[in-house]
C-alpha positions as CSV (number, residue, x, y, z in Angstrom):
1,M,0.0,0.0,0.0
2,K,2.9,2.3,0.8
3,E,4.6,1.7,-2.6
4,I,1.3,2.3,-4.4
5,R,0.7,5.6,-2.6
6,M,4.3,6.8,-3.3
7,K,4.1,6.0,-7.0
8,S,0.8,7.7,-7.5
9,D,2.1,10.9,-5.9
10,K,4.5,12.1,-8.7
11,I,5.4,15.6,-9.6
12,S,6.3,16.9,-13.0
13,L,9.7,18.2,-14.1
14,T,8.2,21.8,-13.9
15,S,7.1,21.3,-10.3
16,A,10.5,19.9,-9.4
17,I,12.3,22.9,-10.9
18,I,9.9,25.2,-9.1
19,L,10.5,23.4,-5.8
20,N,14.3,23.8,-6.3
21,I,14.1,27.5,-7.2
22,N,11.8,27.9,-4.1
23,I,14.5,26.6,-1.8
24,M,17.2,29.0,-3.1
25,V,15.2,32.1,-3.7
26,G,14.6,33.2,-0.1
27,S,15.1,36.4,1.9
28,A,18.8,36.7,0.7
29,I,18.1,38.4,-2.6
30,F,16.0,41.1,-0.8
31,A,18.3,41.6,2.2
32,F,22.0,41.1,0.8
33,P,22.3,43.4,-2.2
34,Q,22.7,46.5,-0.1
35,F,25.6,44.9,1.9
36,M,27.2,43.6,-1.3
37,A,26.9,47.1,-2.9
38,S,28.6,48.6,0.2
39,T,31.5,46.1,-0.3
40,A,32.0,45.9,-4.1
41,G,30.1,48.9,-5.6
42,N,29.0,48.5,-9.1
43,A,30.8,45.2,-9.4
44,S,28.8,43.6,-6.6
45,F,26.2,42.0,-8.9
46,L,29.2,39.9,-10.4
47,A,29.5,38.1,-7.0
48,W,26.3,36.1,-7.9
49,G,27.9,35.0,-11.2
50,M,31.2,34.1,-9.5
51,V,29.6,32.0,-6.9
52,A,27.4,30.3,-9.7
53,L,30.7,29.5,-11.6
54,L,32.2,28.2,-8.3
55,F,29.1,26.1,-7.6
56,L,28.6,24.8,-11.2
57,P,31.0,21.8,-10.8
58,L,29.1,20.9,-7.5
59,V,25.7,21.1,-9.4
60,L,27.0,18.9,-12.2
61,S,28.4,16.4,-9.6
62,V,25.1,16.4,-7.7
63,A,23.2,15.8,-11.1
64,Q,25.6,12.9,-11.7
65,L,24.8,11.5,-8.3
66,S,21.0,11.7,-8.9
67,Q,21.4,9.7,-12.1
68,F,23.4,7.1,-10.2
69,F,20.7,6.9,-7.5
70,P,17.3,8.0,-8.7
71,G,15.6,6.7,-5.5
72,A,15.2,8.0,-2.0
73,G,17.7,9.1,0.4
74,G,19.7,12.0,-1.2
75,F,23.1,12.7,0.2
76,Y,22.7,9.8,2.7
77,S,22.3,7.2,0.0
78,Y,25.0,8.8,-2.2
79,A,27.7,8.7,0.5
80,R,26.7,5.2,1.8
81,A,26.9,3.7,-1.7
82,G,30.7,4.5,-2.1
83,L,32.0,5.0,1.4
84,G,29.8,2.7,3.6
85,E,27.1,3.2,6.2
86,N,28.8,5.4,8.7
87,A,29.9,7.9,5.9
88,G,26.3,7.9,4.6
89,Y,24.8,8.4,8.0
90,L,27.3,11.3,8.8
91,S,26.5,13.0,5.5
92,G,22.8,12.7,6.1
93,W,23.1,14.0,9.7
94,L,25.2,16.9,8.7
95,Y,22.8,17.9,6.0
96,V,19.8,17.8,8.2
97,T,21.7,19.7,10.9
98,A,22.7,22.4,8.5
99,F,19.3,23.0,7.1
100,T,17.7,22.8,10.4
101,F,19.7,25.9,11.3
102,V,18.5,27.6,8.2
103,V,14.8,26.9,9.0
104,A,15.4,28.4,12.4
105,L,17.1,31.4,10.8
106,E,14.1,31.8,8.5
107,G,11.9,31.9,11.5
108,L,13.9,34.7,13.1
109,A,14.0,36.6,9.9
110,L,10.2,36.2,9.4
111,R,9.5,37.6,12.8
112,Q,11.8,40.6,12.3
113,V,10.1,41.4,8.9
114,L,6.7,41.4,10.5
115,I,7.9,43.5,13.4
116,S,9.6,46.0,11.0
117,R,6.2,46.4,9.2
118,C,4.7,47.6,12.4
119,L,2.5,44.6,13.0
120,N,2.3,45.0,16.7
121,L,0.2,41.9,17.3
122,H,0.5,40.1,20.6
123,W,1.4,36.7,18.9
124,I,4.1,38.4,16.9
125,E,5.6,40.4,19.9
126,N,5.6,37.2,22.0
127,A,8.6,35.4,20.6
128,L,7.7,31.9,22.0
129,L,4.0,32.1,20.8
130,F,5.2,33.2,17.4
131,N,7.7,30.4,17.1
132,I,5.1,27.8,18.1
133,I,2.6,29.1,15.5
134,F,5.3,29.3,12.9
135,I,6.5,25.8,13.4
136,C,3.1,24.2,13.7
137,S,1.9,25.9,10.4
138,L,5.0,24.6,8.7
139,V,4.4,21.0,9.9
140,L,0.7,21.0,9.1
141,F,1.4,22.4,5.7
142,N,3.9,19.6,4.9
143,L,1.5,16.9,6.1
144,L,-0.5,17.5,2.9
145,S,0.1,15.5,-0.3
146,L,3.3,16.4,-2.0
147,N,1.3,17.2,-5.1
148,I,-0.7,19.8,-3.1
149,V,2.5,21.1,-1.3
150,S,4.2,21.5,-4.7
151,K,1.3,23.4,-6.1
152,F,1.2,25.8,-3.2
153,L,5.0,26.3,-3.2
154,G,4.7,26.9,-6.9
155,I,2.3,29.7,-6.2
156,F,4.5,31.0,-3.4
157,T,7.5,30.9,-5.7
158,L,5.8,32.9,-8.4
159,C,4.8,35.5,-5.8
160,K,8.2,36.0,-4.4
161,I,10.0,36.1,-7.7
162,L,7.4,38.6,-9.2
163,P,9.2,41.7,-7.8
164,L,12.4,40.4,-9.2
165,V,10.9,39.8,-12.6
166,I,9.2,43.2,-12.8
167,L,12.6,44.9,-12.2
168,I,14.3,42.5,-14.7
169,L,11.6,43.4,-17.4
170,C,12.2,47.1,-16.7
171,L,15.9,46.8,-17.5
172,P,15.7,48.2,-21.0
173,F,14.2,51.4,-19.6
174,I,16.4,51.9,-16.5
175,I,19.9,51.2,-17.9
176,N,22.2,54.0,-16.7
177,P,24.5,55.1,-19.7
178,S,27.2,56.2,-17.2
179,F,27.2,52.9,-15.3
180,S,30.8,51.7,-15.1
181,I,33.0,49.4,-13.0
182,S,36.3,50.3,-11.6
183,S,39.2,47.9,-11.1
184,A,39.1,48.7,-7.3
185,E,35.4,47.5,-7.3
186,I,36.3,44.3,-9.2
187,A,39.1,43.6,-6.7
188,S,36.5,43.9,-3.9
189,V,34.1,41.3,-5.3
190,P,35.6,38.4,-3.4
191,Y,34.7,40.1,-0.1
192,A,31.1,40.1,-1.2
193,L,31.0,36.3,-1.9
194,P,29.8,35.2,1.6
195,W,26.3,36.7,1.0
196,A,26.0,35.2,-2.5
197,I,27.1,31.8,-1.2
198,F,24.3,31.7,1.3
199,G,21.8,32.7,-1.5
200,Y,22.6,29.5,-3.3
201,L,22.4,27.0,-0.5
202,G,19.8,24.4,-1.2
203,F,20.5,23.9,-4.9
204,E,20.6,20.2,-4.4
205,S,17.2,19.9,-2.7
206,C,15.6,17.9,-5.6
207,C,18.0,15.0,-4.9
208,N,16.1,14.3,-1.6
209,I,12.8,14.0,-3.5
210,T,13.9,12.4,-6.8
211,Q,11.6,9.3,-6.1
212,Y,8.6,11.6,-6.3
213,I,9.6,13.1,-9.7
214,E,8.1,11.7,-12.9
215,N,10.8,9.8,-15.0
216,S,13.2,10.6,-12.1
217,E,16.4,9.2,-13.7
218,K,16.2,11.8,-16.5
219,N,14.2,14.6,-14.8
220,G,16.0,14.6,-11.5
221,P,19.3,15.9,-12.8
222,R,17.4,18.4,-15.1
223,A,15.5,19.8,-12.2
224,I,18.7,20.4,-10.2
225,L,20.6,22.0,-13.1
226,L,17.8,24.1,-14.5
227,G,16.7,25.3,-11.1
228,F,20.2,26.4,-10.3
229,L,20.8,28.1,-13.6
230,I,17.4,30.0,-13.6
231,T,18.1,31.2,-10.0
232,A,21.6,32.4,-10.9
233,A,20.2,34.4,-13.9
234,I,17.5,36.0,-11.7
235,Y,20.0,36.9,-9.0
236,M,22.4,38.6,-11.4
237,L,19.9,40.5,-13.5
238,F,17.9,41.7,-10.5
239,H,21.0,43.0,-8.7
240,F,22.3,44.6,-11.9
241,G,19.0,46.4,-12.3
242,L,19.1,47.7,-8.7
243,L,22.6,49.2,-9.4
244,N,21.4,50.9,-12.6
245,L,18.2,52.1,-11.0
246,M,19.2,53.2,-7.6
247,G,23.0,53.6,-7.7
248,V,25.5,52.2,-5.2
249,E,24.8,54.7,-2.5
250,K,21.0,54.6,-2.5
251,L,21.1,50.8,-2.7
252,A,23.4,50.6,0.3
253,E,21.4,53.1,2.2
254,C,17.8,52.0,1.3
255,G,18.1,48.3,0.4
256,A,16.5,46.3,-2.5
257,P,12.9,46.5,-1.2
258,A,12.9,50.3,-1.8
259,Y,13.5,50.0,-5.5
260,A,9.9,50.8,-6.5
261,S,10.3,54.5,-5.4
262,F,13.0,54.9,-7.9
263,L,11.2,53.6,-11.0
264,P,11.0,56.3,-13.7
265,L,8.1,54.6,-15.5
266,N,4.8,56.6,-15.5
267,I,2.6,53.4,-15.3
268,P,-0.5,54.0,-13.2
269,Y,-0.4,52.2,-9.8
270,L,2.9,50.4,-10.7
271,K,4.9,51.9,-7.8
272,E,2.0,51.4,-5.4
273,F,1.6,47.8,-6.5
274,I,5.4,47.0,-6.1
275,N,5.5,48.7,-2.7
276,L,2.6,46.5,-1.6
277,L,4.0,43.4,-3.3
278,I,7.6,43.5,-2.0
279,P,6.8,43.1,1.7
280,V,4.3,40.4,0.9
281,A,6.9,38.7,-1.4
282,S,9.6,39.0,1.4
283,I,7.3,37.3,3.9
284,I,6.3,34.5,1.3
285,A,10.0,34.0,0.3
286,I,11.0,33.4,3.9
287,Y,8.0,31.1,4.7
288,A,8.1,29.2,1.5
289,T,11.9,28.5,1.9
290,A,11.3,27.3,5.4
291,A,8.5,25.0,4.3
292,G,10.6,23.6,1.5
293,L,13.6,23.0,3.7
294,L,11.5,21.3,6.5
295,N,10.1,19.0,3.9
296,A,13.5,18.1,2.4
297,N,14.9,17.4,5.8
298,A,11.9,15.3,6.9
299,V,12.1,13.2,3.6
300,L,15.8,12.6,4.2
301,L,15.3,11.5,7.8
302,Y,12.5,9.3,6.7
303,A,14.8,7.6,4.1
304,M,17.4,7.1,6.8
305,A,14.8,5.6,9.2
306,E,13.4,3.4,6.5
307,N,16.9,1.9,6.2
308,G,17.0,1.2,9.9
309,S,19.6,3.9,10.7
310,F,18.2,5.0,14.0
311,Y,17.1,3.4,17.2
312,K,13.2,3.1,17.0
313,S,13.4,3.5,13.2
314,Q,10.1,1.8,12.8
315,T,8.5,4.6,14.7
316,L,10.2,7.4,12.5
317,A,9.5,5.6,9.2
318,Q,5.8,6.1,9.3
319,I,3.7,7.9,6.6
320,N,0.1,9.3,6.7
321,R,-2.5,8.7,4.1
322,F,-0.9,11.1,1.7
323,G,2.4,9.3,1.8
324,R,4.0,12.1,4.0
325,P,6.6,11.2,6.8
326,Y,4.6,12.7,9.5
327,I,6.8,11.5,12.4
328,T,9.9,12.9,11.0
329,L,8.1,16.2,10.2
330,F,7.0,16.5,13.9
331,F,10.6,15.7,14.9
332,Q,12.0,18.3,12.7
333,G,9.6,20.9,13.9
334,L,10.4,20.2,17.6
335,I,14.2,20.6,16.9
336,V,13.7,23.9,15.0
337,L,11.4,25.2,17.8
338,T,14.2,24.4,20.4
339,L,16.8,26.2,18.3
340,L,14.5,29.2,18.0
341,V,14.3,29.3,21.8
342,L,17.9,28.8,22.4
343,I,19.6,30.2,19.3
344,P,22.7,32.4,19.7
345,S,24.2,34.9,17.3
346,I,22.8,34.8,13.8
347,N,26.3,35.1,12.3
348,V,27.6,32.2,14.3
349,I,24.6,30.0,13.3
350,T,25.1,31.0,9.7
351,G,28.8,30.1,9.8
352,L,27.9,26.7,11.4
353,C,25.3,26.1,8.8
354,N,27.7,26.7,5.9
355,V,30.4,24.4,7.5
356,C,27.7,21.7,8.0
357,A,26.3,22.0,4.5
358,F,29.5,21.9,2.7
359,S,30.8,19.0,4.8
360,A,27.6,17.2,4.0
361,Y,28.2,17.8,0.3
362,L,31.8,16.6,0.5
363,L,31.3,13.0,1.5
364,P,28.8,12.1,-1.4
365,F,31.3,13.7,-3.9
366,V,34.2,11.5,-2.5
367,S,31.7,8.6,-2.9
368,L,30.9,9.6,-6.4
369,F,34.7,9.7,-7.2
370,V,35.1,6.1,-5.8
371,L,32.1,4.8,-7.9
372,Q,33.4,6.6,-11.1
373,R,36.7,5.0,-10.7
374,E,35.1,1.6,-10.2
375,K,32.9,1.9,-13.2
376,S,35.7,3.4,-15.4
377,H,33.7,6.6,-16.1
378,P,35.2,9.2,-18.6
379,Y,38.1,11.3,-17.2
380,S,36.1,14.5,-18.0
381,K,33.4,13.5,-15.5
382,I,36.0,12.3,-12.9
383,L,37.8,15.7,-13.3
384,I,34.6,17.6,-12.5
385,T,34.2,15.5,-9.3
386,I,37.8,16.2,-8.3
387,L,37.3,19.9,-8.8
388,S,34.1,19.8,-6.8
389,I,36.0,18.1,-3.9
390,V,38.7,20.8,-3.9
391,I,36.2,23.6,-4.1
392,L,34.1,22.2,-1.2
393,T,37.3,21.8,0.9
394,G,38.0,25.5,0.3
395,L,34.5,26.5,1.1
396,I,34.5,24.6,4.4
397,L,37.7,26.3,5.5
398,Y,36.5,29.7,4.2
399,S,33.2,29.4,6.1
400,W,35.0,28.3,9.3
401,M,37.4,31.3,9.1
402,L,34.5,33.7,8.8
403,M,32.6,32.2,11.8
404,A,34.5,34.4,14.2
405,D,37.4,36.9,14.3
406,T,39.7,34.8,16.6
407,L,40.9,31.2,16.7
408,P,39.7,30.6,20.2
409,D,36.2,31.7,19.3
410,R,36.1,29.6,16.2
411,L,37.2,26.5,18.2
412,L,34.5,27.3,20.8
413,Y,31.7,27.5,18.3
414,T,33.0,24.4,16.6
415,V,32.4,22.5,19.9
416,S,28.6,22.8,19.3
417,L,29.0,21.3,15.9
418,V,31.0,18.4,17.3
419,V,28.2,17.9,19.9
420,A,25.5,17.8,17.2
421,I,27.5,15.2,15.3
422,G,28.1,13.3,18.5
423,L,24.4,13.3,19.3
424,G,23.7,11.9,15.8
425,F,25.9,9.0,16.3
426,I,24.4,8.3,19.8
427,I,21.0,7.7,18.3
428,K,22.5,5.7,15.4
429,K,21.5,2.1,15.4
430,R,24.5,-0.2,15.5
431,K,24.4,-2.9,12.8
């Protein structure tokens, strides 16, 4: 009965691409351009392209992995296939840990946005009450059929990218003839990369739900690659439009959400519409990203439980009548709520998230290299995998260095990551 339900609840390639875009396009594209402009001026939009090029080998490697393993499990299955059960478990646990941090951060960001909009409601001002409502709504939403969830997330995604698309369509009318980039600004682009890196996290989310995609062996890799490329194009064009429309100083001062006030087009009600749309889109962007990540994490935990990775795996590996892993969804919600209550500095959590995420990516890519060698794959594909491993190693070190200003502080914060990994292996079932 479980297999029949799983097979009947398939989503199309278009829905899978939208789900992937939804994970990536979050609050970052509305919040970060002003900081990037302060750092790299007119060249700041290039940071999105540089990170996209940096991530491209990773995306291609993930696409290869999804072809190797079109079934459930995501990074857990990928690492386990080439490196064994412990490596697979560690990769899956690191992945879940990283994006659990992100869901918590999205909750904090959502409350801040609502407060900044002067919504002085009791349930928003009361942090605990807000967090409970936020988490409960995410869990209940993800208990619905994946087909229904993907349709809603598709609508959410269209809503949150609409302000971006409007500005991109206005580009021919707002190009500044005097727009130029200095060599000093180009030299400053690397310092704007951390914000752009965070904006792309989640590009691999479709690998956790490939078993739900129609013709998954072919469409899984397509959804990952197309979702990433579309997101990269949207990021670059939108940020380029902001710089031409607002200029570096105004963008750094007012931020991306204020762009409607600078539009020179005399289209009736356009500015009013965008000024109303952007805060709504910001809220939707944060909520939809949190919902998508909670879903991806729950599906991965369910796959690990189905494989008997945890004590009491039978309890975790349960689904409702829609084929949704409701126990792992409740478990995820409880962990995120705990983080929201106890969460420390956002900067530290972001650094820990990046270190966790890139470490989770590393093990499956090493596994891919092992499998490619065993199956005598073309050297061109093996070279991409090696490049991915080198890039990920650099990103882990880079993220760890940015976590704090001093070595003792970095080591102190790393202890929490070690504790999280240790807890994961405490609940791991010995086989």
